[in-house]
N, C-alpha and C positions, 0 to 999 in steps of 0.2 A: 504494500500500500504506500510505502514511502515515495515510490517513483511517481505516483499519481498526485502527490501533494504539490500544490502551486502556491507560491508566495507572491504577495503584492510588492511591486517595486516602488520604493519611495524616492522622491527626488531629494537631493541635498545641494548645498551651495556649490559643490564642485561639478555637478552634472547638469545644472540648469543652463539652457541656452536662451539668451534674452534677445528679443527683437526690439526695434524702434518703430513706433507708429506715429503718424501725424493725423490729427483730427481737425477738420475745418468746422468751426462753430457757427458759421453763417446760417441763420434761420433755424438753428437747432433749439429744441426745447431744453431748458437747463437741466431739469431733473432726469429726464430720459437719457440725455447725452452723458451726464455725470454718472449715472448708474452703470451704463455700459463701459465707461472709462474705468470706473472702480473695479469692475469685473476683470478687465484686461490687466490692470495693475496687480491684482491678486493672482492672476494666472488661471482663472477659471475657464478660459477659452482653450486651454491646452489639455491634452489627454493625460499628461503627467502631473496634474494638479495635486498638490499635497497641502492640506490646510495650515500646517504649522511651519511651512518653509516658504521663503520668498522666491517663488518661481514665476513671478509675473514679468511683464515687459515694460519698457519705458514708453511713455506717452507724452506727445507734444500737442498742445491745443493752441491753434492759431485763430485769429478773428474772434477773440473772446468778447469783444465789445459789440458783436452782432448777434449774440444769442437772444432768445426771447422767452418770455414766461407765458403761461396759459392763464386764461381768466383774468381776474383783477389783481394778480400777485404783484404787478408793477407798482401799484399804489398801496396795497394792503400789507405786503410782506415786509416785516421789520427785521433788521439785522442789529443785534444788541452787542455792545462792548462794555465791559466793566473794568474800571481802572483799579478797583480794590479799595478806594477811598469812599467815605460817605458822600453821596450825591454824585458819584462818578459813573453812573449808568448813562450811556449814550445810545440813542436809537437812530437808525438811518433807514429810509425807505429804499426798497430794491431799485427803483428807478434812479435815485441819486447815487447809490453805490455803483450801479452799472456805468454811470457817466464818469464817476471819479476813479474807481479802481475795479475794472471788469475782471482782472486776473484774480483778485481776492475773492470775488463772488464765486467764481468757478472753483477755486481752491477750497473754500469753505464747504461747498456742496459735496465735493469728492471726499474731503477729509471726514465728513460726517458719515460717509458710507463705508469707510474702512474700519478694521478692528481697532478698538481703543486699548492698545498695548504696544509693546516694543516693536512687534511685527508691523503694526499699522503705521508707526512713525517711520519705519524703514521703507515701507511701500510708498508713503507719501513723498519721499525724496526723489522718486522716479517720475514725478509729474512735473511738467514744465508748461506754463500758461503764458501766452503773449497776446496782447490786445490787437496788434496788427498782423499783417500777413508774413512778415519776416521773422525768422528764428535763427539762432547761431548754431544749430545742430545739423547742418548740411553734411558734415563729414561722416556722420553715422548712417547716412543714406536711409532715412526713415521711409517706411511704406505707408501708403494712404490707407486709412481705416475709415470705412464708411458704414453708416447704419441705415438700414432700409426704413423708409418712412412708413408709419402705420396708417393704413387706410381702413375704412369700415369693413372692407372685404377681407383683409388680412388680420384684423384685430379680434375676430371672433364675435363681433357684435351682430345682433340680428337686424335685418332690414325692416 
């Protein structure tokens, strides 16, 4: 019976092969795009996914200033920062944060979708967000990563 026993192969830091991907944020919905980016950062798109190992890829997001929200989130969604001092709570509406720091808006969304531990902090360092179309990672030859648009026919909704 011992010859019929199969073991699961787990990835480790030495055996992981990492790719570079570039994502264009133009007209992408923030939450849907960031959920898929977080999945790629964790490595869930690979067959060798191991939950406790950093087996994900590097992701570059360009055109972060051209992302969009659905519904009234542009006016209703608040981003809070707290300095730690009494009266140090500041709130900023999503529309204003998108104008001022679009890269921070994407980074906060992706960071909230990663694990809250040492592994999550390590995964977050593989995300690069830029407001414009240019990025300094051309030497890594990133591949285009596209997400199919959800239409009523493909989302499973009844007509």
